[in-house]
N, CA, C and O of each residue as an XYZ file, in Angstrom:
624
protein
N     -10.067    -15.145      3.755
C     -10.830    -14.607      2.651
C     -10.342    -13.193      2.328
O     -10.135    -12.379      3.228
N     -10.163    -12.918      1.061
C      -9.790    -11.583      0.596
C     -11.030    -10.973     -0.059
O     -11.673    -11.599     -0.901
N     -11.352     -9.743      0.341
C     -12.500     -9.056     -0.235
C     -12.222     -7.554     -0.250
O     -11.288     -7.060      0.382
N     -13.068     -6.853     -0.995
C     -12.966     -5.396     -0.997
C     -13.471     -4.860      0.341
O     -14.458     -5.345      0.893
N     -12.774     -3.858      0.841
C     -13.152     -3.253      2.116
C     -14.411     -2.422      1.949
O     -14.707     -1.921      0.864
N     -15.150     -2.285      3.047
C     -16.308     -1.399      3.072
C     -16.205     -0.526      4.324
O     -15.255     -0.649      5.096
N     -17.172      0.343      4.518
C     -17.103      1.305      5.620
C     -17.020      0.635      6.989
O     -16.467      1.212      7.925
N     -17.563     -0.573      7.116
C     -17.476     -1.290      8.381
C     -16.061     -1.718      8.734
O     -15.783     -2.059      9.883
N     -15.159     -1.702      7.749
C     -13.765     -2.094      7.971
C     -12.891     -0.936      8.454
O     -11.751     -1.151      8.868
N     -13.412      0.278      8.403
C     -12.583      1.453      8.698
C     -11.882      1.368     10.058
O     -10.683      1.639     10.109
N     -12.544      1.014     11.151
C     -11.815      0.955     12.434
C     -10.595      0.025     12.389
O      -9.542      0.357     12.934
N     -10.735     -1.129     11.746
C      -9.602     -2.054     11.648
C      -8.530     -1.545     10.689
O      -7.339     -1.754     10.922
N      -8.944     -0.882      9.619
C      -7.972     -0.291      8.695
C      -7.142      0.780      9.394
O      -5.935      0.880      9.176
N      -7.790      1.572     10.229
C      -7.085      2.622     10.975
C      -6.047      2.004     11.908
O      -4.919      2.491     11.996
N      -6.424      0.942     12.597
C      -5.483      0.282     13.516
C      -4.281     -0.265     12.744
O      -3.135     -0.058     13.143
N      -4.543     -0.958     11.648
C      -3.448     -1.521     10.859
C      -2.581     -0.423     10.250
O      -1.353     -0.505     10.276
N      -3.227      0.600      9.705
C      -2.470      1.696      9.110
C      -1.572      2.364     10.139
O      -0.437      2.730      9.833
N      -2.072      2.524     11.348
C      -1.276      3.158     12.400
C      -0.019      2.359     12.698
O       1.021      2.935     13.017
N      -0.103      1.034     12.598
C       1.086      0.204     12.818
C       2.159      0.519     11.780
O       3.329      0.689     12.123
N       1.763      0.595     10.524
C       2.717      0.903      9.453
C       3.229      2.337      9.587
O       4.426      2.598      9.462
N       2.310      3.249      9.840
C       2.693      4.658      9.961
C       3.706      4.852     11.093
O       4.641      5.641     10.954
N       3.529      4.147     12.198
C       4.475      4.261     13.303
C       5.862      3.736     12.930
O       6.868      4.266     13.401
N       5.924      2.705     12.091
C       7.226      2.235     11.579
C       7.879      3.338     10.769
O       9.069      3.608     10.926
N       7.098      3.981      9.897
C       7.633      5.057      9.067
C       8.093      6.246      9.914
O       9.137      6.840      9.648
N       7.306      6.585     10.932
C       7.680      7.694     11.818
C       9.003      7.386     12.513
O       9.855      8.263     12.657
N       9.167      6.152     12.938
C      10.408      5.766     13.621
C      11.609      5.845     12.676
O      12.686      6.293     13.070
N      11.419      5.405     11.423
C      12.504      5.427     10.449
C      12.827      6.838      9.964
O      13.995      7.199      9.821
N      11.790      7.631      9.713
C      11.965      8.955      9.118
C      11.054      9.978      9.789
O      10.071     10.410      9.186
N      11.360     10.374     11.023
C      10.489     11.325     11.727
C      10.421     12.700     11.062
O       9.488     13.465     11.309
N      11.398     13.012     10.227
C      11.385     14.295      9.534
C      10.421     14.295      8.344
O      10.126     15.349      7.781
N       9.938     13.121      7.968
C       9.047     12.989      6.816
C       7.619     12.656      7.236
O       6.667     13.252      6.732
N       7.468     11.709      8.155
C       6.160     11.149      8.466
C       5.564     11.707      9.747
O       6.277     12.064     10.686
N       4.234     11.772      9.761
C       3.480     12.266     10.911
C       3.013     11.103     11.790
O       2.787      9.993     11.307
N       2.873     11.376     13.075
C       2.261     10.422     13.983
C       0.802     10.274     13.560
O       0.137     11.276     13.298
N       0.292      9.046     13.487
C      -1.085      8.846     13.004
C      -2.137      9.552     13.855
O      -2.047      9.584     15.083
N      -3.121     10.108     13.185
C      -4.258     10.764     13.819
C      -5.505      9.953     13.458
O      -5.907      9.921     12.295
N      -6.110      9.309     14.434
C      -7.225      8.398     14.207
C      -8.366      9.044     13.431
O      -8.874      8.454     12.477
N      -8.773     10.238     13.822
C      -9.902     10.886     13.143
C      -9.588     11.196     11.688
O     -10.431     11.002     10.812
N      -8.368     11.679     11.427
C      -7.983     11.979     10.050
C      -7.890     10.702      9.208
O      -8.262     10.699      8.035
N      -7.396      9.631      9.809
C      -7.329      8.360      9.092
C      -8.727      7.832      8.773
O      -8.964      7.321      7.678
N      -9.642      7.954      9.718
C     -11.024      7.516      9.457
C     -11.616      8.283      8.282
O     -12.253      7.690      7.410
N     -11.410      9.600      8.253
C     -11.916     10.413      7.149
C     -11.266     10.007      5.831
O     -11.937      9.891      4.806
N      -9.958      9.793      5.869
C      -9.221      9.440      4.656
C      -9.724      8.116      4.099
O     -10.000      8.008      2.904
N      -9.844      7.104      4.964
C     -10.344      5.817      4.490
C     -11.775      5.940      3.975
O     -12.120      5.328      2.965
N     -12.600      6.712      4.646
C     -13.968      6.915      4.195
C     -13.986      7.504      2.789
O     -14.783      7.087      1.949
N     -13.115      8.468      2.532
C     -13.030      9.088      1.207
C     -12.564      8.100      0.140
O     -13.162      8.021     -0.933
N     -11.500      7.348      0.425
C     -10.961      6.495     -0.634
C     -11.820      5.262     -0.897
O     -11.801      4.720     -2.002
N     -12.569      4.816      0.101
C     -13.427      3.655     -0.127
C     -14.530      3.960     -1.134
O     -15.112      3.039     -1.707
N     -14.819      5.218     -1.353
C     -15.832      5.605     -2.326
C     -15.274      5.915     -3.697
O     -16.029      6.307     -4.587
N     -13.976      5.753     -3.898
C     -13.343      6.111     -5.158
C     -13.376      4.966     -6.167
O     -13.235      3.799     -5.801
N     -13.564      5.313     -7.441
C     -13.500      4.314     -8.515
C     -12.058      4.009     -8.913
O     -11.799      3.020     -9.599
N     -11.117      4.857     -8.485
C      -9.715      4.710     -8.879
C      -8.856      4.029     -7.823
O      -7.652      3.862     -8.019
N      -9.460      3.635     -6.705
C      -8.720      3.001     -5.612
C      -9.494      1.779     -5.146
O     -10.720      1.800     -5.031
N      -8.751      0.717     -4.882
C      -9.354     -0.496     -4.352
C      -8.620     -0.853     -3.058
O      -7.401     -1.023     -3.052
N      -9.367     -0.961     -1.978
C      -8.793     -1.387     -0.706
C      -9.271     -2.811     -0.457
O     -10.470     -3.089     -0.405
N      -8.304     -3.699     -0.305
C      -8.596     -5.107     -0.080
C      -8.276     -5.459      1.363
O      -7.298     -4.964      1.923
N      -9.090     -6.305      1.963
C      -8.832     -6.764      3.326
C      -8.765     -8.289      3.341
O      -9.477     -8.974      2.606
N      -7.888     -8.791      4.200
C      -7.796    -10.225      4.472
C      -8.496    -10.452      5.802
O      -8.095     -9.901      6.827
N      -9.539    -11.265      5.779
C     -10.359    -11.477      6.970
C     -10.485    -12.979      7.237
O     -10.676    -13.778      6.320
N     -10.372    -13.335      8.511
C     -10.577    -14.720      8.926
C     -11.338    -14.716     10.242
O     -10.908    -14.088     11.210
N     -12.461    -15.410     10.280
C     -13.287    -15.464     11.494
C     -13.574    -14.067     12.049
O     -13.474    -13.823     13.252
N     -13.930    -13.165     11.145
C     -14.276    -11.777     11.496
C     -13.102    -10.964     12.046
O     -13.304     -9.875     12.584
N     -11.868    -11.488     11.915
C     -10.675    -10.745     12.327
C      -9.967    -10.245     11.078
O      -9.700    -11.019     10.159
N      -9.662     -8.951     11.042
C      -8.935     -8.385      9.912
C      -7.448     -8.651     10.125
O      -6.851     -8.189     11.097
N      -6.865     -9.404      9.198
C      -5.471     -9.823      9.298
C      -4.520     -8.867      8.587
O      -3.340     -8.787      8.930
N      -5.033     -8.146      7.600
C      -4.195     -7.226      6.840
C      -5.005     -6.537      5.762
O      -6.173     -6.848      5.528
N      -4.346     -5.589      5.111
C      -4.998     -4.896      3.997
C      -3.969     -4.437      2.986
O      -2.774     -4.377      3.275
N      -4.445     -4.118      1.804
C      -3.616     -3.582      0.725
C      -4.485     -2.590     -0.036
O      -5.643     -2.877     -0.340
N      -3.928     -1.429     -0.341
C      -4.649     -0.480     -1.189
C      -3.880     -0.319     -2.496
O      -2.657     -0.179     -2.510
N      -4.628     -0.343     -3.583
C      -4.048     -0.211     -4.910
C      -4.877      0.820     -5.676
O      -6.099      0.875     -5.542
N      -4.195      1.634     -6.478
C      -4.911      2.673     -7.217
C      -4.432      2.732     -8.659
O      -3.332      2.292     -8.995
N      -5.281      3.281     -9.482
C      -4.919      3.519    -10.878
C      -3.955      4.697    -10.917
O      -4.189      5.731    -10.292
N      -2.877      4.524    -11.658
C      -1.881      5.597    -11.784
C      -1.672      5.890    -13.267
O      -1.438      4.989    -14.072
N      -1.762      7.159    -13.598
C      -1.559      7.587    -14.980
C      -0.585      8.750    -14.999
O      -0.797      9.768    -14.340
N       0.479      8.586    -15.758
C       1.440      9.669    -15.975
C       1.431      9.970    -17.472
O       1.845      9.137    -18.278
N       0.961     11.157    -17.840
C       0.861     11.471    -19.273
C       2.237     11.541    -19.945
O       3.260     11.780    -19.304
N       2.214     11.327    -21.233
C       3.435     11.463    -22.031
C       3.917     12.911    -21.963
O       3.119     13.846    -21.900
N       5.230     13.072    -21.975
C       5.806     14.412    -22.094
C       7.068     14.312    -22.928
O       7.361     13.245    -23.469
N       7.803     15.368    -23.043
C       8.940     15.434    -23.954
C       9.984     14.344    -23.691
O      10.675     13.933    -24.623
N      10.118     13.865    -22.452
C      11.148     12.893    -22.132
C      10.650     11.457    -21.963
O      11.411     10.505    -22.132
N       9.389     11.314    -21.634
C       8.885      9.974    -21.321
C       7.575      9.675    -22.025
O       6.775     10.564    -22.316
N       7.389      8.403    -22.284
C       6.122      7.934    -22.832
C       5.076      7.899    -21.721
O       5.406      7.950    -20.536
N       3.826      7.813    -22.120
C       2.729      7.691    -21.166
C       2.908      6.406    -20.350
O       3.336      5.379    -20.878
N       2.578      6.478    -19.070
C       2.641      5.310    -18.194
C       1.293      5.116    -17.521
O       0.696      6.059    -16.999
N       0.834      3.894    -17.544
C      -0.372      3.512    -16.804
C      -0.031      2.237    -16.046
O       0.541      1.300    -16.603
N      -0.385      2.218    -14.789
C      -0.153      1.019    -13.990
C      -1.088      1.032    -12.792
O      -1.768      2.021    -12.517
N      -1.103     -0.079    -12.096
C      -1.777     -0.160    -10.807
C      -0.689      0.045     -9.762
O       0.333     -0.639     -9.773
N      -0.915      0.980     -8.875
C       0.108      1.387     -7.910
C      -0.329      0.983     -6.506
O      -1.398      1.378     -6.041
N       0.493      0.206     -5.846
C       0.202     -0.206     -4.480
C       0.627      0.916     -3.548
O       1.811      1.222     -3.407
N      -0.375      1.523     -2.914
C      -0.123      2.627     -1.986
C       0.305      2.126     -0.612
O       1.267      2.623     -0.028
N      -0.415      1.147     -0.112
C      -0.179      0.711      1.268
C      -0.406     -0.787      1.400
O      -1.260     -1.375      0.737
N       0.387     -1.378      2.277
C       0.212     -2.777      2.643
C       0.491     -2.898      4.124
O       1.458     -2.325      4.625
N      -0.343     -3.633      4.824
C      -0.058     -3.938      6.221
C      -0.644     -5.297      6.561
O      -1.825     -5.561      6.334
N       0.201     -6.145      7.107
C      -0.242     -7.422      7.649
C      -0.001     -7.342      9.154
O       1.093     -6.986      9.592
N      -1.007     -7.669      9.934
C      -0.861     -7.628     11.394
C       0.332     -8.502     11.782
O       0.481     -9.605     11.256
N       1.185     -8.025     12.695
C       2.393     -8.776     13.071
C       2.123    -10.222     13.494
O       2.965    -11.091     13.265
N       0.978    -10.495     14.098
C       0.660    -11.861     14.537
C       0.323    -12.797     13.379
O       0.236    -14.011     13.563
N       0.130    -12.225     12.177
C      -0.316    -13.040     11.051
C       0.627    -12.964      9.853
O       0.242    -13.310      8.736
N       1.849    -12.516     10.080
C       2.829    -12.437      8.988
C       3.395    -13.823      8.679
O       3.346    -14.737      9.503
N       3.929    -13.947      7.471
C       4.542    -15.190      6.992
C       3.545    -16.351      6.935
O       3.906    -17.504      7.173
N       2.298    -16.036      6.619
C       1.260    -17.062      6.503
C       0.570    -17.012      5.139
O      -0.481    -17.625      4.951
N       1.164    -16.278      4.182
C       0.596    -16.214      2.845
C      -0.441    -15.129      2.643
O      -1.047    -15.051      1.574
N      -0.659    -14.287      3.644
C      -1.684    -13.240      3.528
C      -1.269    -12.178      2.520
O      -2.077    -11.751      1.695
N      -0.016    -11.753      2.585
C       0.458    -10.760      1.624
C       0.326    -11.299      0.203
O      -0.131    -10.589     -0.693
N       0.720    -12.542     -0.002
C       0.634    -13.141     -1.332
C      -0.810    -13.151     -1.825
O      -1.071    -12.839     -2.987
N      -1.744    -13.506     -0.953
C      -3.158    -13.538     -1.339
C      -3.671    -12.140     -1.678
O      -4.393    -11.963     -2.659
N      -3.300    -11.151     -0.873
C      -3.701     -9.771     -1.167
C      -3.103     -9.308     -2.492
O      -3.778     -8.660     -3.291
N      -1.847     -9.640     -2.717
C      -1.164     -9.243     -3.944
C      -1.823     -9.884     -5.170
O      -2.004     -9.223     -6.193
N      -2.176    -11.150     -5.070
C      -2.849    -11.824     -6.189
C      -4.191    -11.162     -6.504
O      -4.541    -10.987     -7.671
N      -4.935    -10.798     -5.469
C      -6.228    -10.128     -5.681
C      -6.018     -8.731     -6.273
O      -6.788     -8.299     -7.131
N      -4.973     -8.019     -5.815
C      -4.664     -6.695     -6.371
C      -4.270     -6.817     -7.843
O      -4.659     -5.986     -8.664
N      -3.507     -7.843     -8.170
C      -3.112     -8.057     -9.565
C      -4.334     -8.351    -10.426
O      -4.427     -7.870    -11.555
N      -5.268     -9.134     -9.906
C      -6.494     -9.425    -10.651
C      -7.304     -8.151    -10.868
O      -7.863     -7.943    -11.945
N      -7.367     -7.302     -9.851
C      -8.073     -6.024     -9.985
C      -7.393     -5.154    -11.046
O      -8.064     -4.520    -11.860
N      -6.064     -5.131    -11.029
C      -5.303     -4.341    -12.004
C      -5.591     -4.811    -13.430
O      -5.731     -3.989    -14.336
N      -5.679     -6.102    -13.629
C      -5.991     -6.640    -14.952
C      -7.394     -6.195    -15.390
O      -7.605     -5.843    -16.551
N      -8.347     -6.215    -14.454
C      -9.694     -5.729    -14.781
C      -9.673     -4.263    -15.192
O     -10.481     -3.832    -16.014
N      -8.749     -3.500    -14.620
C      -8.602     -2.081    -14.973
C      -7.878     -1.900    -16.304
O      -7.785     -0.779    -16.804
N      -7.367     -2.975    -16.880
C      -6.616     -2.886    -18.128
C      -5.143     -2.570    -17.931
O      -4.477     -2.135    -18.871
N      -4.630     -2.777    -16.744
C      -3.223     -2.494    -16.446
C      -2.387     -3.752    -16.672
O      -2.877     -4.874    -16.547
N      -1.106     -3.538    -17.010
C      -0.235     -4.691    -17.231
C       0.930     -4.766    -16.243
O       1.849     -5.566    -16.421
N       0.889     -3.926    -15.198
C       1.917     -4.056    -14.166
C       1.465     -3.392    -12.867
O       0.611     -2.506    -12.849
N       2.077     -3.861    -11.787
C       1.910     -3.269    -10.461
C       3.203     -2.544    -10.122
O       4.292     -3.043    -10.407
N       3.086     -1.380     -9.520
C       4.257     -0.641     -9.044
C       4.041     -0.268     -7.595
O       2.913     -0.263     -7.102
N       5.137      0.046     -6.914
C       5.081      0.531     -5.541
C       6.382      1.230     -5.200
O       7.379      1.094     -5.908
N       6.361      1.972     -4.119
C       7.555      2.562     -3.523
C       7.753      1.884     -2.183
O       6.788      1.526     -1.507
N       8.999      1.712     -1.807
C       9.302      1.158     -0.492
C      10.523      1.903      0.054
O      11.462      2.207     -0.682
N      10.489      2.185      1.333
C      11.613      2.868      1.965
C      12.748      1.872      2.156
O      12.549      0.804      2.734
N      13.912      2.211      1.683
C      15.066      1.326      1.705
C      15.367      0.795      3.102
O      15.748     -0.366      3.251
N      15.206      1.616      4.111
C      15.513      1.196      5.480
C      14.473      0.244      6.060
O      14.698     -0.326      7.127
N      13.345      0.059      5.385
C      12.317     -0.874      5.838
C      12.645     -2.246      5.228
O      11.990     -2.696      4.289
N      13.663     -2.889      5.780
C      14.203     -4.116      5.186
C      13.188     -5.258      5.146
O      13.219     -6.073      4.224
N      12.305     -5.329      6.114
C      11.282     -6.382      6.110
C      10.383     -6.227      4.882
O      10.097     -7.202      4.187
N       9.945     -5.003      4.625
C       9.087     -4.766      3.463
C       9.850     -5.019      2.164
O       9.322     -5.646      1.246
N      11.086     -4.536      2.086
C      11.888     -4.734      0.872
C      12.007     -6.224      0.564
O      11.801     -6.640     -0.576
N      12.335     -7.023      1.563
C      12.483     -8.471      1.355
C      11.161     -9.109      0.936
O      11.147     -9.990      0.077
N      10.065     -8.680      1.525
C       8.750     -9.232      1.158
C       8.427     -8.930     -0.298
O       7.948     -9.805     -1.020
N       8.682     -7.711     -0.733
C       8.381     -7.337     -2.113
C       9.298     -8.086     -3.086
O       8.838     -8.567     -4.122
N      10.585     -8.186     -2.761
C      11.509     -8.918     -3.634
C      11.107    -10.393     -3.731
O      11.135    -10.975     -4.815
N      10.740    -10.984     -2.614
C      10.314    -12.381     -2.596
C       9.080    -12.590     -3.468
O       8.885    -13.671     -4.025
N       8.250    -11.558     -3.585
C       7.032    -11.629     -4.386
C       7.272    -11.308     -5.857
O       6.330    -11.300     -6.649
N       8.522    -11.043     -6.228
C       8.856    -10.834     -7.632
C       9.052     -9.393     -8.057
O       9.345     -9.137     -9.225
N       8.897     -8.434     -7.137
C       9.123     -7.034     -7.498
C      10.611     -6.794     -7.737
O      11.464     -7.346     -7.043
N      10.903     -5.962     -8.733
C      12.277     -5.619     -9.104
C      12.496     -4.120     -8.949
O      11.601     -3.323     -9.229
N      13.681     -3.745     -8.506
C      14.044     -2.333     -8.430
C      14.347     -1.852     -9.846
O      15.133     -2.473    -10.562
N      13.722     -0.746    -10.249
C      14.023     -0.174    -11.555
C      14.364      1.314    -11.470
O      14.746      1.921    -12.471
N      14.229      1.899    -10.289
C      14.513      3.321    -10.113
C      14.822      3.539     -8.645
O      14.246      2.874     -7.784
N      15.720      4.460     -8.351
C      16.018      4.777     -6.964
C      15.995      6.280     -6.780
O      16.393      7.034     -7.668
N      15.520      6.713     -5.610
C      15.574      8.125     -5.248
C      16.723      8.292     -4.264
O      16.987      7.423     -3.433
N      17.384      9.406     -4.375
C      18.475      9.718     -3.459
C      18.308     11.146     -2.972
O      17.620     11.949     -3.602
N      18.938     11.457     -1.851
C      18.882     12.831     -1.368
C      20.224     13.224     -0.774
O      21.032     12.386     -0.373
N      20.423     14.516     -0.735
C      21.608     15.098     -0.123
C      21.124     16.106      0.904
O      20.568     17.140      0.534
N      21.323     15.829      2.189
C      20.881     16.790      3.204
C      21.699     18.084      3.105
O      22.910     18.050      2.888
N      21.035     19.193      3.262
C      21.711     20.503      3.206
C      21.537     21.220      4.528
O      20.486     21.131      5.163
N      22.549     21.916      4.928
C      22.449     22.768      6.128
C      21.761     24.068      5.732
O      22.168     24.718      4.769
N      20.713     24.453      6.473
C      19.995     25.689      6.119
C      20.827     26.935      6.378
O      20.364     28.049      6.132
């Protein structure tokens, strides 16, 4: 079952988020912080009360299998670009024991339905190139690359 998360889901959201955050820390320790349980609890508590963010959980027999957070994103028009509005997927995590069972697809379908209710006509997300599992999952779900970020390390 896919449903909107509530405050009772926070402990499980923190556990799942920590799994993803630890992957990011391993890939890019210069960018990402080691998860802090108390700060994550506060963060989830704050966003669960927002009208601009929807956190969805996949639950089976009272076990949280995964979650997805999606938010309204608005970039105003400026001299170079037109206004952009979309639903932006901030985070996705499926517990490793429950991957490849259609949970991500179900969460994505529910997020897309929420985006349509918001009046949005597309979903966007960022994914770290070195996170090949995530990249393949998003591509398999129909996401297309339309922009890339690059960097050049500099010696201080």
